[in-house]
C-alpha positions in Angstrom: 75.0 132.4 100.8 76.3 135.3 98.7 74.0 134.9 95.7 72.9 132.5 93.1 74.7 131.7 89.8 73.7 129.7 86.8 76.4 128.4 84.6 75.5 127.6 80.9 78.3 125.8 79.1 78.3 122.6 77.0 81.8 121.6 78.1 81.1 119.4 81.1 84.5 119.4 82.7 85.0 123.1 82.3 81.5 123.7 83.6 82.1 121.5 86.6 85.4 123.2 87.5 83.8 126.6 87.2 80.9 125.5 89.4 83.3 124.2 92.1 85.3 127.5 92.1 82.1 129.6 92.4 80.5 127.3 95.1 83.6 127.4 97.3 83.1 131.2 97.4 79.7 130.7 99.0 77.5 131.1 96.0 74.6 128.8 95.2 75.4 127.2 91.8 73.2 125.5 89.1 74.4 124.1 85.8 72.9 123.8 82.3 74.5 122.2 79.2 72.6 124.3 76.6 70.5 127.4 76.1 67.1 125.7 76.2 67.8 124.1 79.6 69.2 127.3 80.9 66.2 129.4 79.9 63.9 126.8 81.5 65.8 127.1 84.8 65.5 130.9 84.6 61.8 130.6 84.3 61.6 128.4 87.3 64.1 130.0 89.6 65.6 133.4 90.3 69.4 133.8 89.7 71.6 136.8 90.4 74.1 136.0 87.7 74.4 133.8 84.6 77.9 132.7 83.4 77.3 131.8 79.8 79.5 130.4 77.1 79.3 132.2 73.7 79.2 129.0 71.7 76.4 126.7 72.7 75.1 123.7 70.7 71.6 125.2 70.3 72.2 129.0 70.4 74.7 131.8 70.2 75.4 133.1 73.8 75.5 136.7 72.7 72.0 136.5 71.2 70.9 134.4 74.2 71.7 137.4 76.5 68.8 139.4 75.2 66.4 136.4 75.9 67.8 136.0 79.4 67.2 139.7 80.2 63.6 139.4 78.9 62.9 136.4 81.1 64.7 137.8 84.2 65.5 141.5 83.9 67.4 141.7 87.3 69.8 138.8 86.3 73.2 139.9 85.2 75.0 138.0 82.4 78.7 137.5 82.1 79.8 136.1 78.7 82.6 133.5 78.5 84.5 132.8 75.2 87.5 130.9 74.1 88.3 133.4 71.4 87.2 136.9 72.2 86.7 139.6 69.6 86.0 143.3 70.1 82.9 143.1 67.9 81.4 140.2 69.9 82.2 142.1 73.2 80.4 145.2 72.0 77.4 143.3 70.8 77.2 141.4 74.1 77.1 144.6 76.1 74.5 146.1 73.8 72.3 143.0 74.4 72.5 143.6 78.1 75.5 141.6 79.2 77.3 142.8 82.4 80.7 141.9 80.9 82.5 139.8 78.4 85.7 137.9 79.3 88.0 135.3 77.7 88.4 131.9 79.2 91.9 131.1 80.5 93.3 134.7 80.0 90.8 136.3 82.4 90.3 133.5 85.0 91.5 135.8 87.8 88.9 138.3 86.9 85.9 135.9 87.2 85.3 136.1 91.0 85.7 139.9 91.4 83.5 140.3 88.4 81.0 137.9 89.9 80.8 139.8 93.2 80.1 143.1 91.3 77.5 141.5 89.1 75.7 140.0 92.2 75.7 143.4 93.9 74.1 145.0 90.8 71.5 142.2 90.6 70.5 142.6 94.2 70.1 146.4 93.7 68.0 145.7 90.6 65.8 143.3 92.5 65.2 145.8 95.3 64.3 148.4 92.6 61.8 146.1 90.9 60.2 145.3 94.3 60.0 149.0 95.1 58.5 149.8 91.7 56.0 147.0 92.2 55.1 148.4 95.7 54.7 151.9 94.3 52.6 150.8 91.4 50.4 148.8 93.8 50.1 151.8 96.1 49.1 154.3 93.4 47.0 152.2 91.1 43.2 152.6 90.6 42.5 149.5 92.8 43.9 151.3 95.8 41.2 154.0 95.5 38.6 153.2 98.1 34.9 153.4 97.3 32.2 151.6 95.5 29.7 154.4 94.8 28.5 154.8 91.2 30.0 158.4 90.9 33.5 157.2 92.0 33.4 154.1 89.8 32.5 156.1 86.8 35.4 158.4 87.4 37.7 155.4 87.8 36.5 153.9 84.5 37.3 157.2 82.7 40.7 157.4 84.5 41.7 153.9 83.3 40.6 154.6 79.7 42.6 157.9 79.5 45.7 156.4 81.3 46.5 154.3 78.2 46.7 157.4 76.0 49.0 160.5 76.1 46.0 162.9 76.3 46.1 165.9 78.7 43.7 165.4 81.6 41.8 168.0 83.6 40.6 166.8 87.1 37.7 168.7 88.5 36.4 168.6 92.0 36.3 170.3 95.4 39.3 170.5 97.6 40.2 167.2 99.2 38.3 164.9 96.8 41.5 163.0 95.9 42.6 164.7 92.6 46.3 164.0 93.2 45.5 160.4 94.0 43.8 160.1 90.6 46.7 161.9 88.9 49.1 159.4 90.4 46.9 156.4 89.4 46.7 157.7 85.8 50.5 158.1 85.7 51.3 154.6 87.1 48.7 152.9 84.8 50.3 154.5 81.8 53.3 153.5 79.7 55.1 156.4 81.4 55.0 154.7 84.8 58.8 154.0 84.8 59.5 157.7 84.3 59.2 160.6 86.7 55.9 161.8 88.2 56.3 165.4 89.4 53.7 167.4 91.3 53.5 171.1 91.8 50.9 173.3 93.6 50.4 176.4 91.4 48.8 178.3 94.3 51.8 177.9 96.7 54.3 180.0 94.7 54.4 183.5 93.3 54.6 184.1 89.5 58.4 184.5 89.2 59.2 181.6 91.5 56.7 179.3 89.9 58.0 180.2 86.4 61.5 179.3 87.5 60.3 176.1 89.2 58.4 174.9 86.2 60.8 175.9 83.4 64.2 176.4 85.1 66.6 179.3 84.5 70.0 180.1 83.1 72.9 181.4 85.2 72.6 185.1 85.6 68.9 185.3 84.8 68.3 187.1 88.0 70.1 187.9 91.2 71.2 184.8 93.0 70.9 182.6 89.8 74.6 181.4 89.9 74.1 178.3 87.7 71.9 176.8 85.1 68.9 175.0 86.8 66.5 172.5 85.5 62.8 173.1 85.9 60.1 170.6 86.8 59.1 170.1 83.2 62.7 168.9 82.4 62.6 166.7 85.6 59.4 165.1 84.3 60.7 164.6 80.8 59.3 161.3 79.5 56.9 161.1 82.4 54.0 163.1 83.9 53.7 166.6 85.5 50.7 167.2 87.8 49.7 170.9 88.0 47.4 171.2 91.0 45.3 174.3 91.5 45.9 175.3 87.9 43.2 178.0 88.2 45.5 180.0 90.5 48.2 180.3 87.7 49.1 183.9 86.5 47.7 184.7 83.1 51.2 185.5 81.7 52.5 182.1 82.9 49.4 180.5 81.4 50.6 181.6 77.9 53.9 179.9 78.5 52.2 176.7 79.6 50.0 176.8 76.5 53.1 176.9 74.4 54.5 173.7 76.1 51.2 171.9 75.4 51.1 172.9 71.8 54.8 172.6 70.8 56.5 170.6 73.6 58.9 173.5 73.9 59.6 176.3 76.4 62.1 179.0 77.2 64.0 178.8 80.5 64.1 182.1 82.4 67.0 184.1 80.8 67.4 181.8 77.9 66.9 182.4 74.2 67.1 178.8 73.0 64.0 176.6 73.5 64.2 173.4 75.5 62.2 170.5 74.1 60.4 167.9 76.4 58.0 165.0 76.2 55.7 165.4 79.2 52.1 164.5 79.9 50.2 167.2 81.7 47.5 166.4 84.3 45.9 169.5 85.8 43.5 169.9 88.6 41.2 172.7 89.9 38.3 173.3 92.2 37.2 176.3 90.1 34.9 176.5 87.2 37.5 177.3 84.5 34.9 177.6 81.7 33.1 180.3 83.6 36.4 182.0 84.5 37.5 181.9 80.9 34.3 183.6 79.9 35.1 186.3 82.5 38.6 186.5 81.1 40.1 185.4 84.4 41.5 182.3 82.8 42.8 181.9 79.2 40.1 180.3 77.1 42.6 178.8 74.7 44.5 177.1 77.6 41.2 175.9 79.1 40.2 174.1 75.9 43.7 172.7 75.5 43.7 171.4 79.1 40.1 170.1 78.9 40.8 167.5 76.2 39.7 164.9 78.7 37.8 165.9 81.9 37.1 163.8 85.0 34.8 165.1 87.7 35.5 163.7 91.2 32.5 163.6 93.4 32.5 165.2 96.9 32.3 162.9 99.8 28.8 164.1 100.9 27.5 162.8 97.5 28.8 159.2 98.2 28.0 158.5 101.8 28.3 154.7 101.2 32.1 155.2 100.7 32.6 157.0 104.1 32.7 153.8 106.2 35.4 152.0 104.1 37.5 155.1 103.9 37.2 155.7 107.6 38.1 152.1 108.3 41.2 152.5 106.2 42.3 155.6 108.1 41.5 153.9 111.4 43.8 151.0 110.7 46.5 153.2 109.2 46.7 155.6 112.2 46.2 152.9 114.9 49.3 151.1 113.5 51.2 154.4 113.1 50.8 155.5 116.7 50.5 152.0 118.2 47.0 152.4 119.6 44.6 149.6 120.3 41.7 151.3 118.5 40.1 148.7 116.3 36.5 149.7 115.3 33.9 152.4 115.1 30.5 152.1 116.8 27.2 152.4 114.7 26.4 155.8 116.2 29.9 157.0 115.4 29.5 155.9 111.7 26.1 157.4 111.5 27.4 160.8 112.5 30.2 160.5 109.9 27.6 159.6 107.1 25.4 162.6 107.9 28.1 165.2 108.2 28.7 167.6 105.3 32.5 167.0 104.9 33.3 170.4 103.3 37.0 169.3 103.3 36.0 165.9 101.8 38.5 163.0 102.2 41.2 165.2 103.5 39.0 166.4 106.4 37.9 162.9 107.2 41.5 161.7 107.2 42.6 164.5 109.6 39.6 163.8 111.9 40.3 160.1 112.0 44.0 160.7 112.9 42.9 163.0 115.7 40.4 160.5 117.0 42.9 157.7 117.1 45.5 159.8 118.9 43.0 160.9 121.6 41.2 157.6 122.2 42.3 155.0 124.7 39.5 152.6 123.9 39.2 149.8 121.4 36.0 151.3 119.9 35.4 154.9 118.8 31.9 156.2 119.8 30.0 159.4 118.8 31.0 160.9 122.2 34.6 161.0 120.9 33.7 163.1 117.9 34.6 166.8 117.6 31.7 169.2 118.6 31.0 170.3 115.0 30.4 166.7 113.8 28.7 165.5 117.0 26.1 168.3 116.8 25.7 168.4 113.0 22.2 168.2 111.8 23.2 168.1 108.1 21.7 165.3 106.0 23.2 164.0 102.8 19.7 163.8 101.4 19.4 167.6 101.5 21.5 170.5 100.4 21.5 174.1 101.6 23.6 175.3 98.6 21.4 177.2 96.1 23.4 176.0 93.1 23.2 172.4 94.3 19.4 172.6 94.7 19.1 174.1 91.2 21.3 171.3 89.8 19.3 168.6 91.5 16.0 170.1 90.3 17.1 170.3 86.7 18.2 166.6 87.0 14.7 165.6 88.3 12.9 167.5 85.5 15.2 166.0 82.8 14.5 162.6 84.3 10.8 163.3 84.2 11.0 164.3 80.5 13.2 161.4 79.7 15.9 163.7 78.5 13.7 165.9 76.3 15.5 169.3 76.8 12.8 171.3 75.0 10.1 170.0 77.3 12.3 170.4 80.3 13.0 174.0 79.5 9.2 174.6 79.1 8.5 173.0 82.5 11.3 174.9 84.2 9.9 178.1 82.6 13.3 179.1 81.1 14.7 179.4 77.6 16.3 176.4 75.9 19.6 178.4 75.6 19.5 179.0 79.3 19.0 175.3 80.0 21.9 174.3 77.8 24.1 176.9 79.6 23.1 175.5 83.0 23.7 171.9 81.8 27.2 172.9 80.8 27.8 174.8 84.0 26.7 171.9 86.2 28.4 169.3 84.0 25.1 167.5 83.5 
């Protein structure tokens, strides 16, 4: 079958004749005598094309087009009328109709038009399925982990997704900051627009400026034509600026202007370009501390930090290691067609007590390597790389001085039930110093 067609027309003989012509071409055909019955069928079945009369006993076909597109966006509508007018044709197209033809005069046009409409409908259906798959892949439910720290970050992400606020994602390298950025974008009302990601540490100042904002022809040697930047590509959608802490101070000033005015100047241009872009930035640096040391613009920091989300390192959520490892195991086993199906208890125990300085990215790379090298159905601790197999690190302890200090402050605050004055006395430090450390450690 070549597609499905619904004919809505109150003239029974004409409707039957049209149904016969269309069905002989190999299309599946359904019929309705009025708008109400036609809409009911559209709610129950999927049709590629609706052939609809303009004058129906219970509705105007041109107005009905808008309702049809609301019920079934991928269905194309071809309007049929006995007395066509230019005004009606224009209105039909504005309401979403594929075309508008006159009965009798345009009979030879119906079948070629029908084929084109079906082709467009099929492409629309594929696009909707793809968008649905993408949305499912990048939504918050696809983020693996049930630890308290991660779930708190997800709750914040869902709340801010519904707004247009700028977001700053904080966390060590490999903690999944880009995954969060994608989830925020696809949970927002910008999800049908572009999501553009750029790593600010991967390019030099001049190249990054041109990449972000574009350039005019002749702006520099080799610039032979006007070029759009990533901010223009993301217009209406979201731009993700990874490793924002690596951005040059001069370029930071230009980014600040975009955030404050939604305008920027292309390289070599004197006329500003206006955009509507949501900015999500990410860093593994302490931007507040760097702004105090004048290594990062403080005005840009406060503009970016409208809404901050701290992503926990993998070592602080050991209960999430097993489900994440299982996910990568299944992914890579299918990818390389290996019979590896599970991990032994000793293998998992080693994963849970390893420090994972590279976080999820390091775990992912390790699991891919294990699957490629293994010829057995079960991964055991003997398969692990030397550094993991012989690691004596425990997640219950930390060898990082700052982490030890942070945990000690948390314990004292817990002991004083949040009384900062008493906590400062017990810690033998000034109250101002305590507040500074609370801010530094995001407590």
